[in-house]
C-alpha positions in Angstrom: -0.1 0.0 0.0 1.3 3.5 -0.8 1.4 5.3 2.6 1.0 8.9 1.0 -2.2 8.0 -0.4 -3.6 6.4 2.9 -2.3 9.4 4.8 -3.9 11.9 2.6 -7.2 10.3 2.7 -7.3 10.1 6.6 -6.0 13.6 6.9 -8.9 14.9 4.5 -11.4 12.7 6.6 -10.3 14.0 9.9 -10.5 17.8 8.6 -13.8 17.2 7.4 -15.1 15.7 10.5 -14.3 18.9 12.5 -15.7 21.1 10.0 -12.4 22.3 8.4 -13.2 21.1 4.8 -10.0 21.5 2.6 -10.1 23.8 -0.2 -8.3 23.8 -3.5 -5.5 25.9 -2.1 -4.7 23.0 0.4 -4.0 20.5 -2.4 -0.4 19.9 -3.6 0.6 22.6 -6.0 1.6 20.1 -8.7 -0.8 21.3 -11.5 -3.0 18.2 -11.4 -6.6 17.7 -10.2 -6.8 15.6 -7.0 -9.5 13.4 -6.2 -10.2 11.0 -3.4 -11.9 7.5 -4.4 -13.3 4.7 -2.4 -11.5 1.6 -1.5 -13.3 -1.1 0.5 -12.4 -1.0 4.2 -10.8 -4.3 5.6 -9.1 -5.5 2.5 -6.2 -7.9 2.5 -2.9 -6.5 1.4 -2.9 -8.3 -2.0 -6.2 -6.6 -2.7 -4.8 -3.2 -1.7 -1.8 -3.8 -3.9 -4.0 -4.8 -6.7 -6.0 -1.6 -6.4 -2.9 0.7 -6.0 -1.6 -0.9 -9.2 -4.8 0.2 -11.0 -4.3 3.7 -9.8 -0.9 3.7 -11.2 -2.2 2.7 -14.6 -4.8 5.3 -14.3 -2.5 8.0 -13.5 -0.1 7.0 -16.2 -3.0 7.3 -18.7 -4.1 10.6 -17.1 -1.1 12.4 -15.9 -3.1 15.6 -15.1 -5.0 13.8 -12.3 -4.0 12.5 -9.0 -5.7 9.6 -7.2 -5.8 9.3 -3.4 -7.8 6.5 -1.5 -10.3 6.7 1.3 -11.6 3.5 3.0 -15.4 3.3 2.7 -18.0 0.6 3.0 -21.7 1.7 2.5 -23.9 0.8 5.3 -27.2 2.7 5.8 -26.4 4.4 9.1 -22.7 5.2 8.5 -23.6 6.6 5.0 -26.2 8.9 6.3 -23.6 10.4 8.9 -20.8 10.7 6.2 -23.3 12.3 3.9 -24.4 14.9 6.5 -20.7 15.4 7.8 -19.1 16.0 4.3 -16.7 13.2 4.9 -17.5 11.1 1.7 -14.7 10.7 -0.7 -15.1 12.4 -4.3 -16.1 9.2 -5.7 -18.3 6.8 -3.7 -20.6 4.0 -4.1 -24.3 3.4 -3.1 -27.0 0.7 -3.7 -29.5 1.2 -6.5 -32.1 1.9 -3.9 -30.6 5.1 -2.7 -29.9 6.6 -6.2 -33.3 8.4 -6.9 -33.6 9.8 -3.6 -30.1 11.2 -3.4 -30.8 12.8 -6.9 -33.9 14.3 -6.1 -32.7 16.0 -3.0 -29.3 17.1 -4.7 -27.1 15.2 -2.4 -24.9 13.9 -5.2 -23.2 15.9 -8.1 -25.0 16.4 -11.3 -22.7 14.8 -13.8 -25.3 14.1 -16.4 -23.5 16.2 -19.0 -20.3 14.0 -18.5 -22.0 10.9 -18.4 -23.8 11.5 -21.6 -20.5 11.5 -23.4 -19.7 8.0 -22.3 -19.6 5.7 -25.1 -21.8 3.1 -23.7 -24.3 5.5 -22.2 -27.3 4.2 -24.4 -26.3 0.5 -24.1 -27.6 0.2 -20.5 -30.5 -2.1 -19.7 -33.0 0.5 -19.1 -34.3 -0.9 -16.0 -30.7 -0.5 -14.5 -30.0 2.9 -15.7 -33.3 4.2 -14.3 -31.4 3.6 -10.6 -29.0 6.4 -11.5 -31.1 8.8 -13.5 -33.2 12.0 -12.8 -36.7 12.7 -13.9 -35.3 13.9 -17.2 -33.3 10.8 -17.8 -30.0 12.4 -17.0 -27.6 9.9 -15.5 -26.2 11.4 -12.2 -24.9 8.0 -10.8 -23.4 5.4 -12.9 -24.5 1.8 -12.7 -21.4 -0.2 -12.2 -22.6 -3.7 -11.1 -25.9 -5.7 -10.7 -26.7 -8.8 -8.7 -29.4 -11.4 -8.0 -29.7 -12.8 -4.8 -28.4 -16.4 -4.3 -27.9 -18.9 -1.6 -24.3 -19.1 -0.3 -23.3 -22.4 1.4 -20.3 -23.9 3.1 -19.3 -27.1 1.2 -17.1 -28.2 4.0 -19.8 -28.1 6.5 -22.2 -29.9 4.2 -19.8 -32.8 3.6 -19.2 -32.9 7.5 -23.0 -33.1 7.9 -23.4 -36.1 5.5 -24.9 -33.8 2.7 -23.8 -33.6 -0.9 -22.3 -30.3 -1.6 -22.8 -30.9 -5.4 -26.5 -31.1 -5.0 -27.6 -28.2 -2.7 -31.0 -27.6 -1.7 -33.6 -26.8 -4.3 -36.8 -26.1 -2.1 -37.1 -24.1 1.2 -38.2 -27.4 2.9 -34.8 -28.8 1.8 -33.0 -25.7 3.0 -34.7 -26.1 6.4 -34.0 -29.8 6.7 -30.3 -29.3 5.7 -29.9 -26.5 8.2 -31.2 -28.8 11.0 -28.8 -31.6 9.9 -25.6 -29.2 9.9 -26.3 -28.2 13.3 -27.0 -31.5 14.7 -23.8 -33.1 13.0 -21.2 -30.2 13.3 -22.6 -27.7 16.1 -22.4 -24.7 13.8 -25.5 -22.5 12.6 -27.1 -24.4 9.8 -28.6 -21.2 8.5 -28.4 -17.4 9.4 -30.0 -14.4 8.4 -28.9 -10.7 8.7 -31.0 -8.5 11.0 -29.2 -5.2 11.3 -28.8 -1.8 9.6 -31.8 -2.5 7.2 -30.2 -5.7 6.0 -32.9 -8.0 7.8 -35.6 -6.1 5.8 -33.6 -6.6 2.6 -33.3 -10.4 3.0 -36.9 -11.0 4.5 -38.0 -9.0 1.3 -35.8 -11.4 -0.8 -37.4 -14.5 0.5 -40.9 -13.1 0.4 -40.3 -12.3 -3.4 -39.1 -15.9 -3.8 -42.5 -17.0 -2.3 -44.5 -14.8 -4.8 -45.1 -12.1 -2.5 -44.1 -8.2 -2.3 -43.5 -5.6 0.4 -44.8 -2.8 -1.6 -46.8 -2.2 -4.7 -47.9 1.1 -6.3 -47.1 3.1 -3.3 -48.8 0.8 -0.9 -47.2 -1.3 1.9 -48.0 -4.9 1.2 -46.5 -6.4 4.5 -49.3 -8.3 6.1 -49.6 -11.0 3.5 -49.5 -14.8 3.4 -46.1 -14.8 1.7 -44.6 -12.8 4.8 -46.4 -15.0 7.2 -45.0 -18.0 5.5 -41.6 -16.6 5.6 -41.5 -15.8 9.2 -43.2 -18.9 10.4 -40.5 -20.9 8.7 -37.8 -18.6 10.3 -39.6 -19.1 13.7 -39.4 -22.8 13.5 -35.9 -23.0 12.2 -34.8 -20.7 15.2 -37.1 -22.2 18.0 -38.0 -25.7 17.1 -35.0 -27.0 15.0 -32.4 -24.7 17.0 -30.5 -24.6 13.7 -29.6 -20.7 13.5 -26.8 -20.6 16.1 -26.8 -17.9 18.8 -26.0 -14.7 16.9 -29.0 -12.7 15.9 -27.5 -9.2 15.2 -25.7 -9.9 12.0 -25.3 -7.1 9.2 -23.7 -7.5 5.9 -20.1 -7.4 7.1 -20.4 -9.6 10.2 -22.5 -12.3 8.4 -19.9 -12.5 5.9 -17.0 -12.8 8.5 -19.0 -15.5 10.1 -19.6 -17.5 6.9 -16.1 -17.2 5.7 -14.7 -18.5 9.1 -16.8 -21.8 8.7 -19.5 -20.8 11.5 -22.5 -20.7 9.1 -23.7 -23.4 6.7 -26.1 -21.3 4.5 -27.2 -17.7 4.2 -28.8 -15.4 1.6 -27.1 -12.5 -0.1 -26.1 -11.2 -3.3 -25.0 -13.8 -5.8 -21.7 -11.7 -6.7 -20.5 -11.7 -3.0 -17.4 -14.2 -3.5 -15.1 -11.2 -4.0 -15.9 -9.8 -0.7 -15.7 -13.0 1.2 -12.3 -13.6 -0.4 -10.7 -10.2 -0.4 -12.0 -9.1 3.0 -12.7 -12.3 5.0 -10.1 -14.7 3.9 -12.6 -17.3 2.7 -11.1 -20.6 1.7 -12.3 -21.1 -1.8 -12.6 -25.0 -1.2 -15.4 -24.2 1.4 -17.4 -22.1 -1.1 -20.7 -23.1 -2.9 -23.4 -21.0 -4.4 -26.7 -21.8 -5.9 -30.0 -20.0 -6.8 -32.9 -19.3 -4.4 -35.8 -21.6 -4.6 -38.8 -20.0 -6.2 -42.5 -20.8 -5.5 -44.9 -22.1 -8.1 -46.7 -19.2 -10.1 -46.0 -16.2 -12.1 -45.4 -13.8 -9.1 -42.2 -15.5 -7.7 -38.8 -14.2 -8.6 -35.4 -13.4 -7.4 -34.7 -9.9 -5.8 -32.0 -8.1 -7.7 -30.2 -4.7 -7.1 -26.8 -3.3 -7.7 -24.2 -0.6 -7.1 -24.0 3.0 -8.2 -20.8 5.1 -8.5 -21.6 8.8 -7.4 -19.7 12.0 -7.2 -19.6 14.2 -4.2 -21.8 17.6 -4.5 -18.9 19.4 -3.0 -16.4 18.4 -5.9 -15.4 21.3 -8.3 -16.0 21.1 -11.8 -12.6 19.8 -12.8 -12.7 17.3 -9.7 -16.1 16.1 -11.1 -14.7 15.5 -14.6 -11.6 13.7 -13.1 -14.1 11.5 -11.0 -16.0 10.4 -14.1 -12.7 9.6 -15.8 -12.0 7.4 -13.0 -15.5 5.8 -12.6 -15.0 5.0 -16.5 -11.4 3.6 -16.1 -11.8 1.5 -12.9 -15.4 0.2 -13.0 -16.6 0.3 -16.7 -13.9 0.0 -19.1 -13.4 -3.6 -18.0 -17.0 -4.4 -18.9 -16.9 -2.7 -22.4 -13.2 -2.7 -23.7 -11.1 -6.0 -24.2 -7.7 -4.5 -23.5 -9.1 -2.9 -20.4 -10.7 -6.1 -19.3 -7.5 -8.1 -19.7 -5.4 -5.4 -17.9 -7.8 -5.4 -15.0 -7.9 -9.3 -14.8 -4.2 -9.7 -15.3 -3.4 -7.3 -12.3 -5.9 -9.2 -10.2 -4.6 -12.6 -11.2 -0.9 -11.4 -10.5 -2.0 -10.3 -6.9 -4.1 -13.4 -6.4 -7.5 -11.3 -6.4 -10.6 -13.2 -7.6 -11.3 -13.0 -11.4 -14.6 -14.4 -12.9 -17.1 -14.4 -10.0 -20.7 -14.2 -11.2 -22.5 -11.0 -11.8 -25.6 -9.9 -13.5 -24.9 -7.8 -16.8 -25.6 -4.1 -16.5 -25.9 -3.9 -20.4 -27.1 -7.2 -21.7 -26.2 -10.9 -21.3 -24.6 -10.9 -24.9 -22.1 -8.2 -23.6 -21.6 -9.9 -20.4 -20.9 -13.2 -22.2 -18.3 -11.4 -24.5 -16.7 -9.8 -21.6 -16.2 -13.1 -19.6 -14.5 -14.6 -22.8 -12.1 -11.9 -22.9 -10.8 -12.7 -19.4 -11.2 -16.5 -19.5 -7.5 -17.3 -19.2 -7.3 -15.4 -15.9 -10.4 -16.9 -14.1 -9.2 -18.1 -10.9 -12.4 -18.6 -8.8 -14.1 -22.0 -8.3 -16.5 -21.6 -11.0 -17.5 -25.4 -10.8 -18.6 -24.7 -7.3 -20.9 -21.8 -8.5 -22.5 -23.6 -11.4 -25.9 -24.3 -9.6 -26.1 -20.5 -9.5 -24.7 -19.5 -12.8 -26.5 -22.2 -15.0 -29.7 -21.1 -13.5 -29.9 -17.4 -12.3 -30.3 -16.0 -15.9 -33.5 -18.0 -16.3 -35.0 -16.6 -13.1 -37.5 -13.7 -13.3 -35.6 -10.8 -11.9 -37.3 -8.4 -9.5 -36.4 -4.8 -8.5 -36.3 -3.8 -4.9 -39.3 -1.7 -3.6 -39.0 1.7 -5.0 -40.7 3.9 -2.3 -39.0 4.5 1.0 -36.9 1.4 0.5 -34.4 1.8 3.5 -37.2 3.0 5.7 -39.3 0.0 5.2 -36.4 -2.4 5.5 -35.8 -0.7 8.8 -39.1 -1.5 9.8 -38.8 -5.2 8.9 -35.4 -5.3 10.6 -37.5 -5.1 14.0 -39.8 -7.9 13.0 -36.8 -10.3 12.1 -35.1 -9.5 15.3 -38.2 -10.1 17.4 -39.0 -13.5 15.7 -35.2 -14.7 16.6 -35.1 -13.4 20.1 -38.5 -13.7 21.4 -39.7 -17.2 21.8 -43.4 -17.5 20.7 -43.5 -13.9 19.1 -47.0 -13.1 17.9 -46.4 -13.1 14.0 -49.8 -11.7 13.4 -49.3 -8.7 15.8 -45.9 -8.1 14.3 -47.2 -7.9 10.8 -50.2 -5.7 11.7 -47.8 -3.2 13.3 -45.1 -3.3 10.6 -47.9 -2.8 7.8 -48.9 0.4 9.6 -45.2 1.5 10.2 -44.2 0.8 6.5 -47.1 2.6 5.1 -46.3 5.8 7.4 -42.7 5.5 6.0 -43.9 5.4 2.5 -46.3 8.3 3.0 -43.6 10.5 4.6 -41.5 9.8 1.7 -44.0 10.7 -1.0 
């Protein structure tokens, strides 16, 4: 890691935190435009080295721009605080669900004129582009990745429990049975769920979607439904009857990744493209890893919840910094999806530093473009693709559902409480919980209207 970059990012964050925002006069007088860009917190050294190698490549191609890094990982609570405190880097990432609200409130830079010049601007899947567009169709935030939810499972725990890791569960009944067996045979949690920082609502919505339900439709909360009741009844049975969910019921995205990677969880639901985070931030043993699709209920309404990530620019960035930021977004996130030479350069750096190449993602453009990009980097793929085949062979055939569009994070927060109560209070009244959640979710949607 290059200390000068880290030190600069830490210093900038500290100054902003006490209200002493740095102005352009504080930047090194080297004639370059200086920007800070996000790097995931908690990366292994090899991943940091790979990131810095890409910065070196960018600065060589853009000698008038200097790039410094700032550690950042999006969570609902910390992002709100960083946004209010002005401590975000010039380039940062947010989930699809945050895009429209940030745009409407003017909390990110309007880079629509700059993104309009990107050569692939009109190639986006319209449903994906919409997450970063304003009401006029200008792209304020660039979609850089998309995902469909999947079931991550630990092959080593499956084998220890006498289960076949090459034949993962295909129904929710099979998931429940496998979880019980894993706990009985290994003592580890057979199945776990997130519950904190809006992730409990996110995963509960995922399961409800797979069962054919929704949590919001046409601006109305749809919480108190048979699909929601089915999801919570099963969760309650797994927790209290089967005792197959361990003893930690306050997971968020980061902590459940840590627990899974360390072999303490047999199965959990999260984005299908999560392998990179598990490997680079949590030292996952690739031999342990398995990935399959979520079971979908019969009928036309069931589907897999999808989402993605947007790259945005700080509203405090000056015009030259905004232009430099879009150059970085194009170089680091997008060129590897659209340009063969860039895709190979990115994959080569990652492979040389033992970083994951070839983990599954959903295409932000179309599947043909995605398949072509995968063919460019085929020689560098170093992830256990065979162990992900139960997912990659089926996910493109699953109906993809978008996340709720009204007060998404607020509704997820309401559902966090429901999930936490189910897991921590034996005999919790599901009917009462859903009635209250229905009221609270509708109030959140009305307040956001």
